[in-house]
C-alpha positions as CSV (number, residue, x, y, z in Angstrom):
1,M,-23.5,-64.7,55.4
2,K,-20.1,-63.3,56.1
3,K,-19.2,-60.2,54.1
4,R,-15.7,-59.6,53.0
5,A,-14.4,-55.9,52.9
6,F,-11.6,-54.5,50.8
7,T,-8.1,-55.0,52.2
8,M,-5.8,-52.0,52.8
9,V,-3.7,-53.1,49.9
10,E,-6.7,-53.2,47.5
11,L,-7.8,-49.7,48.6
12,I,-4.3,-48.3,48.1
13,L,-4.1,-50.0,44.7
14,V,-7.4,-48.5,43.6
15,I,-6.4,-45.0,44.8
16,V,-3.1,-45.3,42.9
17,I,-4.9,-46.4,39.7
18,F,-7.4,-43.5,40.0
19,G,-4.5,-41.1,40.6
20,I,-2.7,-42.3,37.4
21,I,-5.9,-42.0,35.4
22,G,-6.5,-38.6,36.8
23,A,-3.0,-37.4,36.0
24,I,-3.2,-38.7,32.5
25,G,-6.6,-37.2,31.9
26,A,-5.4,-33.8,33.2
27,D,-2.4,-33.9,31.0
28,I,-4.6,-34.8,28.0
29,I,-7.0,-32.0,28.8
30,A,-4.1,-29.5,29.2
31,T,-2.6,-30.6,25.9
32,M,-5.9,-30.3,24.1
33,Y,-6.5,-26.8,25.5
34,K,-3.0,-25.7,24.5
35,N,-3.4,-27.1,21.0
36,Y,-6.8,-25.3,20.8
37,I,-5.2,-22.0,21.8
38,Q,-2.4,-22.4,19.3
39,A,-4.8,-23.3,16.5
40,R,-7.0,-20.3,17.3
41,T,-4.0,-18.0,17.4
42,I,-2.6,-19.4,14.1
43,N,-6.0,-18.9,12.4
44,Y,-6.2,-15.4,13.7
45,L,-2.7,-14.5,12.5
46,Q,-3.3,-16.0,9.1
47,S,-6.6,-14.1,8.8
48,Q,-4.8,-10.8,9.8
49,S,-2.0,-11.5,7.4
50,D,-4.4,-12.2,4.6
51,I,-6.4,-9.0,5.3
52,T,-3.2,-6.9,5.4
53,L,-1.8,-8.3,2.2
54,Q,-5.1,-7.8,0.4
55,Q,-5.2,-4.1,1.5
56,I,-1.7,-3.6,0.2
57,A,-2.2,-5.6,-3.0
58,K,-5.4,-3.8,-3.8
59,R,-3.6,-0.4,-3.8
60,L,-0.6,-1.8,-5.7
61,Q,-3.0,-3.2,-8.3
62,Y,-3.9,0.3,-9.3
63,R,-0.3,1.7,-9.2
64,I,1.2,3.6,-12.1
65,K,3.8,0.9,-12.6
66,D,6.9,2.9,-13.3
67,T,6.4,5.0,-10.2
68,A,7.1,2.4,-7.6
69,I,10.3,3.0,-5.6
70,A,12.1,1.7,-2.5
71,Y,14.6,3.2,-0.1
72,Q,16.1,3.0,3.4
73,S,14.5,5.3,5.9
74,G,17.5,5.2,8.3
75,A,20.2,5.9,5.7
76,A,22.3,9.0,5.8
77,V,20.7,12.0,3.9
78,D,23.3,11.9,1.2
79,T,22.8,8.1,0.5
80,N,19.0,8.0,1.0
81,N,18.4,7.8,-2.7
82,P,15.3,5.9,-3.9
83,L,15.7,3.0,-6.3
84,Q,13.0,1.8,-8.7
85,L,11.3,-1.1,-7.0
86,S,12.4,-3.5,-9.8
87,D,16.1,-2.6,-9.3
88,S,18.1,-5.7,-8.3
89,R,19.9,-3.6,-5.6
90,V,16.7,-3.3,-3.6
91,G,17.4,-5.5,-0.5
92,D,16.0,-6.4,2.9
93,T,17.2,-3.1,4.4
94,Y,14.9,-1.1,2.1
95,D,12.1,-0.5,4.5
96,V,10.0,2.2,2.7
97,I,8.0,1.5,-0.5
98,E,6.2,4.3,-2.3
99,W,4.2,4.6,-5.5
100,I,1.6,6.8,-7.2
101,G,-1.8,5.2,-7.8
102,Y,-4.2,6.3,-10.5
103,S,-7.6,7.4,-9.4
104,N,-9.5,4.2,-9.9
105,E,-12.5,5.2,-7.8
106,A,-12.9,8.4,-9.9
107,L,-12.5,6.3,-13.1
108,L,-15.6,4.2,-12.4
109,N,-19.0,5.7,-13.1
110,A,-21.9,3.3,-13.5
111,G,-24.3,6.0,-14.4
112,G,-22.7,7.1,-17.6
113,N,-19.2,8.2,-18.8
114,P,-16.2,7.4,-16.7
115,G,-14.8,10.1,-14.4
116,W,-11.8,10.4,-16.7
117,S,-11.4,8.6,-20.0
118,G,-7.6,8.4,-20.1
119,F,-7.4,9.9,-23.6
120,V,-6.5,13.4,-24.9
121,D,-7.8,14.6,-28.2
122,L,-4.6,16.2,-29.6
123,D,-6.4,17.6,-32.6
124,S,-9.1,19.4,-30.6
125,G,-9.2,23.1,-30.5
126,D,-9.6,22.8,-26.8
127,T,-6.1,21.2,-26.6
128,S,-4.0,24.3,-26.6
129,S,-0.5,25.1,-25.4
130,T,-1.4,28.8,-25.4
131,G,-4.5,28.3,-23.3
132,Q,-2.8,25.5,-21.4
133,S,-5.8,23.2,-21.7
134,L,-6.6,19.7,-22.8
135,S,-9.6,18.1,-24.2
136,T,-10.4,14.7,-22.8
137,P,-13.6,13.5,-24.6
138,G,-15.8,10.9,-22.9
139,S,-15.0,12.1,-19.4
140,N,-17.2,13.3,-16.6
141,L,-14.7,15.4,-14.7
142,T,-17.4,16.8,-12.4
143,F,-18.0,13.2,-11.1
144,A,-14.2,12.6,-10.8
145,K,-13.8,15.9,-8.9
146,D,-16.5,15.0,-6.4
147,I,-15.1,11.5,-5.8
148,I,-11.5,12.7,-5.3
149,S,-12.6,15.5,-3.0
150,T,-14.4,12.9,-0.9
151,L,-11.5,10.5,-0.8
152,T,-9.0,13.3,0.3
153,N,-11.3,15.1,2.7
154,G,-11.4,18.1,0.3
155,D,-7.6,18.4,0.0
156,I,-7.7,17.7,-3.8
157,D,-10.8,18.8,-5.7
158,L,-9.3,19.8,-9.1
159,T,-9.3,23.5,-8.2
160,T,-6.4,25.9,-7.9
161,N,-3.9,24.9,-5.2
162,K,-5.9,21.6,-4.9
163,E,-4.8,20.1,-8.2
164,A,-4.7,16.5,-9.2
165,A,-2.1,15.3,-11.6
166,L,-1.8,13.9,-15.1
167,I,0.8,11.3,-15.7
168,F,1.3,10.3,-19.4
169,R,1.7,6.8,-20.6
170,D,4.7,6.1,-22.8
171,A,6.2,9.5,-22.2
172,P,9.9,9.7,-23.2
173,A,12.5,9.8,-20.4
174,L,13.5,13.4,-21.3
175,G,16.9,12.7,-19.7
176,L,15.3,12.1,-16.2
177,N,15.8,9.2,-13.9
178,I,13.0,7.6,-11.8
179,V,13.6,10.1,-8.9
180,E,13.4,13.2,-11.1
181,A,10.6,12.0,-13.3
182,Y,8.1,11.5,-10.6
183,N,9.3,14.1,-8.1
184,W,10.6,11.5,-5.6
185,E,13.4,13.8,-4.4
186,K,13.9,13.4,-0.6
187,G,12.8,17.0,0.0
188,G,10.3,17.2,-2.8
189,G,9.3,20.5,-4.3
190,R,11.0,20.1,-7.7
191,A,9.8,23.1,-9.8
192,D,9.6,21.4,-13.2
193,P,7.6,18.1,-13.2
194,N,8.0,17.0,-16.8
195,Y,6.1,13.7,-16.3
196,I,3.6,15.0,-13.7
197,I,1.4,17.9,-14.8
198,P,-0.9,19.5,-12.2
199,V,-4.5,19.8,-13.5
200,T,-7.8,21.5,-12.6
201,N,-11.0,20.8,-14.4
202,D,-12.9,23.3,-16.6
203,G,-16.1,21.5,-17.4
204,D,-16.7,17.8,-17.8
205,N,-14.3,17.3,-20.7
206,I,-11.6,20.0,-20.3
207,F,-8.5,20.0,-18.1
208,D,-6.6,23.2,-17.3
209,I,-2.9,22.4,-17.1
210,T,0.2,23.9,-15.7
211,L,3.2,23.5,-18.0
212,V,6.0,24.6,-15.6
213,G,9.5,24.4,-17.1
214,I,8.3,22.6,-20.2
215,G,8.1,25.4,-22.6
216,S,5.5,26.7,-25.0
217,N,5.4,23.6,-27.3
218,I,2.7,21.4,-25.8
219,T,3.9,18.3,-27.8
220,E,7.1,18.2,-25.6
221,A,5.0,17.0,-22.7
222,I,1.5,16.0,-23.8
223,Y,0.7,12.5,-25.1
224,E,-2.6,10.9,-26.1
225,Q,-2.9,8.5,-23.1
226,Y,-2.8,9.6,-19.5
227,Y,-3.5,8.6,-15.9
228,L,-5.3,10.9,-13.5
229,A,-3.8,10.6,-10.0
230,H,-4.7,12.2,-6.7
231,T,-2.4,10.5,-4.2
232,A,0.8,8.6,-3.6
233,Y,1.1,5.8,-1.1
234,A,3.9,4.7,1.2
235,I,4.3,1.4,3.2
236,V,6.5,2.2,6.1
237,T,7.9,0.0,8.9
238,D,8.0,1.4,12.5
239,G,9.7,-0.4,15.3
240,I,12.5,-2.9,16.0
241,D,13.6,-5.8,13.9
242,K,11.1,-8.7,14.0
243,D,8.6,-6.8,16.1
244,F,7.4,-3.7,14.3
245,K,4.3,-2.0,12.9
246,L,3.3,-1.7,9.3
247,N,1.8,1.7,8.4
248,L,0.1,2.9,5.2
249,H,0.5,6.6,4.3
250,Y,-1.7,8.2,1.7
251,N,-3.2,11.5,0.6
252,F,0.1,13.2,-0.1
253,Q,1.0,14.6,-3.5
254,P,4.7,14.4,-4.7
255,W,3.8,16.8,-7.6
256,A,3.1,19.4,-5.0
257,G,6.4,18.8,-3.2
258,E,4.7,16.8,-0.4
259,R,6.2,13.8,1.4
260,Y,4.6,11.1,3.5
261,K,6.5,12.2,6.7
262,T,4.9,15.7,6.7
263,S,1.7,15.4,4.7
264,G,-1.3,13.2,4.3
265,N,-2.9,10.5,6.5
266,V,-1.6,7.3,8.1
267,S,-3.3,4.1,8.9
268,L,-2.0,1.1,10.9
269,L,-2.1,-2.0,8.7
270,A,-0.6,-4.5,11.2
271,D,1.4,-4.7,14.4
272,N,3.5,-7.5,15.8
273,V,5.1,-7.8,12.4
274,N,8.0,-10.3,12.2
275,L,8.9,-9.8,8.6
276,F,7.8,-7.8,5.5
277,R,9.4,-8.2,2.1
278,V,8.5,-6.7,-1.3
279,R,10.3,-7.8,-4.5
280,Q,9.5,-6.9,-8.1
281,T,10.5,-8.9,-11.1
282,G,9.5,-7.4,-14.3
283,S,6.0,-6.1,-13.7
284,T,5.2,-8.7,-11.0
285,I,5.4,-7.8,-7.3
286,R,5.7,-10.4,-4.6
287,L,4.7,-9.6,-1.1
288,K,5.6,-11.6,2.0
289,L,4.3,-10.9,5.5
290,C,4.9,-12.7,8.8
291,L,3.0,-11.9,12.0
292,H,3.6,-13.1,15.5
293,D,1.3,-13.2,18.5
294,G,3.5,-11.5,21.0
295,N,3.1,-14.6,23.2
296,K,-0.5,-13.5,23.9
297,S,-1.5,-17.1,23.8
298,G,0.7,-17.9,26.8
299,A,2.1,-20.9,25.0
300,G,5.7,-19.9,25.7
301,D,7.4,-19.3,22.4
302,F,6.0,-16.7,19.9
303,I,3.7,-18.2,17.3
304,V,4.6,-16.9,13.8
305,T,2.6,-17.3,10.6
306,C,3.6,-16.2,7.1
307,K,1.7,-15.5,3.9
308,E,2.6,-14.4,0.4
309,E,0.7,-12.5,-2.3
310,V,1.5,-11.7,-5.9
311,V,0.5,-8.5,-7.6
312,L,0.6,-8.2,-11.4
């Protein structure tokens, strides 16, 4: 039997077909790999955005609401005046957000009384303008002291020169604006904190207080409900527009004249930040964070993802 071989034309045609199939397959594989890299990068950025926003929101959740301010870090000294975060003039150029948080960790005590009850017994004999002391029944200030000392690495432990602060709810304005009331002056160190009263503890239910510049009448400054605070917080941007770091500053005390630039600790929240916005309407704060990948995926253009969070 005579066997017939492939002709040259048939061989060339087969080679061409295989080449086309190979080229298409390689392109499909490359596209699939690129899509995988992009999807992985997007998932990572979304996860990082969510973690970062949760860290900020958790701290803002325990803010003393009237204390939140915003200002421009790069403004001239004479115009670098903070505005209350809810002020409609706060815009995109306000790149520093600060607030005082109440000591939530020291409030909780599963074994008995809370660390601080939030109430002052104005009729108690231990609430005295002469003795400069306050009775706070139902508190376990020893527990609060230990927790705060641990959180601040011993910087605040409710002893002399390591005071926490009392901030009273519903205190009248006393003619002070937001900057004066909470000691947010640019340089700090205001000598007469009418809203913020430094405190040490004298047993589980007694605060020793410092009434600087308030006068001898304790009713001018003391009210029934209070917050106990051991730190302020600041969210600060660091870097160029659309490619900066987001830092959290903490363990600084405005009532002691401290500012985030010179005192406390700092922790990196996120880098490769494309955008960070904070807006307050009423008592609700909206956060928006956009992160990019710095083209680490090699996909060409930067991949950017954005997330938002609402804090009541």
